[in-house]
N, C-alpha and C positions, 0 to 999 in steps of 0.2 A: 504494500500500500504506500502511496506517495504521501510524504509529509505535506501539510497544508496549514496556512495561517488564514483564519477567517477575520477579515478586517472589520473595523467598526463601520456602521452605516455611513454612506456618503453624505447623508444629511443629519448626522448625529449632532445634537445640540452641544456636545462637549467633546473635546479632544483629549481630556484628562480623565483618568479612571476615578470613578466615584463609587464608594462603598455604599450599597443600599442601606437604608435605615433598618434597625432591628425590628423584627416583626414576622408575620407569616405571609408576606407578599411573595409571589413567585420569584421575583428578582432576588430577594434576600435569601430564599431557600436555595436558589440556583447558585448564588455567590458562595454560600456556606459549603455546599456540596463540592464545588470545584476548588475553592481556595483551601479547604481542609484535606482534599484528596487529589492532588495534582497527578495526572497521568494514571489514574486508577480506573476511570470509566470511559467506555466508548460512548458515542452519542446515544445509542438506544439504551444502554445501561444507565446513563445519566438521566434520561427522560423517565425511566422506570423509578429511579431513586427519588427524583424530585416529585413526580406526580402520584405514583402508586404508593411508595413507601412513606414519604414525608407528608404529602397532602392527602393521603388515604383516598385516592380516586382510581380504584381498579377498573372503573367503567370506561375510562378514557382509552382511545386507540392510540397508544404511545407511538406506534410506527408512523403516524401522520404528523408528528411534531418535528420541528426543525430548530436546531440551535441557532440558526441564522435569524430567527425571529425573536430571540430572547431579548428582553429589555437591557440586559447587560451589554449587548453589542449594539443595539439600536439607539440607546439613550444614555448609557452610563459610562461609555469610554473604555470598555474591556474587549480585547480581541480574544480569540480562541486558537490555541495551537494544537493541531492533531499530529501526533507522532506517527512513525511508520507502522505502528500497530493499531492506529485509530484511537488511541487514548488521548484524552483532552486535558488541557490546563489553561487557566486564565492568564492572559498577558496584558498588562496595562498599556493602553495606546500611547501614553506619554513616556514609555520606557525605552532604553537603548535596545533591550531584547526584542521589542516589537519592531523597531526600525531595522534591526539586523536581520530578523527573520523575514521581513517583508522584501528584503533585497536578495535573499538566498533561496527561498522555497516558493512553491506555488501559492498563490493568494486568490481569494474570492471575497466579495463584499457581503456583509450582513444585509438583511432586507432593509428597505427604506422606511422612513417614517412619514412619507408624503401622504396627503389626504386620500381617503378611499373613495372620493367622489368620482363618478365615471366621466362626467362632462363638466364644463364650466370651470376650468382651472383658474385659480387666482394668480396674481402677479408673482407671488412667492413660489408657487409650484412651477409656473412657466420658467422662471429664472433657474430653478433647481434642475428642471429637465434639460434646459439649454446648457447649463454648466456640465451636467452629466454627459451630454452629447459631445461637448467640446473636449472633455477629458478623454473620452473614448477615441475620438479622432486623433488627438495628440499622441495617444499611446500607439495607435496604428502607425502614424508617421515616424515615430521614433524607434520602431522595432527594427533592429539591424539584421534580424534573421529572416525577414520577409522581403521578397522581391517587389519592385515598384509596381509590376503588373498585379501581384496579389494585393498590394496595398490599395490600388485603385478599386479593385473589386470589393474589398472589405469596406472602404469608405462609402462606396455607392450603396452597399447593402445596409450599412449603419444608418444612412439617411433615408432609407426606404426607396431606393432607386436601383438601377442596374439589373444584373443577371438574377439575383435572388428574387426580386419582385416579379420579373418577367417569368421566371420558373413557376412561381406560385400562381400567377394569372393563367399560365398555360395548364397547370395541374388542376386548379379549382374552377376557373372560368367565371366565378362569382363568389360572393361571400360564402364561406364554407358552412355557415349556419343558417343564414336567412335567404340565400339565393339572390341577393341584390347584385346586379350586374353593372351598376354605375361606377366606373373605375375611379372617378374622382373621390368617391366615398370609401374606397377600399384601402386597407392598410396591410402591408406585408409584415405579419407579426411572428416573431420568434417564439417557439414553444419553450425550449431551454434558453433562458435569457442571455442576451449578448454578453454581458459581463462575466458570465459563468461558463460560456462555451469556448472551445478552442477555435482556431481559424477555419478548420474543416467543417465543424458543426455550424459555424456562423453562415456558411454559404450553402449548406445542405438543404435542398428544397423540402426534405422530409422533416426538417426542424422548423417548419413554418406553416402557418394558417393564414389564409386570406380572409380578413374580417372587416366588417363595417366598423367605423371608428369607436362607437360606444362599447361594442363587445370587445374590441381590441384593448381598450383601456381597462375594462373589467378583468380581462384575462391577464393583462400585463401586471396588474397589482395583486392578482391572486384572489379576486372576488368570485371568479368562476374557474372551473377546470372541466375536464371530461374524463369519464371512466374508460376502462379498456374497451368497452363496447361502443364508445362514442357518445354516451348520454351525458348531458350537462350536469355538473355538480355545482350547486350554488352555496357560497359560504354563508354561515349564520350571520356574519357581519353585514351582508348585503340585503338589508330588510326591504328596501324599496326597489328590488330588481324589476318588478313588473312595470313600474313607472319608466324605467330605463329601456323597456321594450323586450325584456327577456322572459322566457317561459320555462317551466320545469320539464316540458316535453321536448325541448330542443335537442338536436343530435348533430354529430359530425361524423362523416365516413372516414375512418382511420385505416390506413394500410399498416402492415406489420412493421414497416420502417419507421412509422410515426411513434410506435409504442414506447421505445426507450426514452424518447424525449418527453412524451406525455407523462410517463411514470415519474420522471424527474420533476416535471411541473407540479404534479399532485403532491409529491413528497416535500419539495423545497420552496415552492412559490404559493401554492393554494393556502388560503387562510382558513385553517380548520376551525379555529375558535375566535 
């Protein structure tokens, strides 16, 4: 297993590690479990310890939880280091260890804190998304191991143009969910998010859905996902999904090649609670 550092959320309100206040909050329990037991738990073992053992919630589907959505990473300035055995430890974002690890091993970002609204982004959200796009484009341009041709393809895919979009239009022909054919309304949406995919996955047409904008936004922030049969799954957080034009009977036709990406989306992007 490859070592990995999970970085704090890109829109984290702090870059310095903050210890959660004492109490029975999930953040405090998670902090105690990891700080008292560095490199003892894998992610699934950690989730079991936090929610089943300490919170006494055996009813929860622990395999649906993701450490990347923990408030420790999203709001409190803590990164997570996974060693080659998948065992985890807390790393303060303002520490030399965090900076050194981020330069030496594979990294991914924790989930964002951005608003869960599907449409009507406010100025702050718009600036955040533009900043994220700018950062991704800068990383592509500065990658010394990628050819200029590959960089051009990646840049076009990141801004929703180029071969990736054309491949999705050719594959789907319309919105994969609603059947809308108006191209101006269709978004080439990555299933496994751009930030967490490698360059091959970023250009793979099977890592994409062609969606109308409102569904794309809901899918992107994890308010909806799809099970292995293609049936929509709606997050409990998305209480007004019908107003946004979604229905519980919506489906998408998935090919076998889509399944690994969609499984990733369900596990790491979809908001279970």
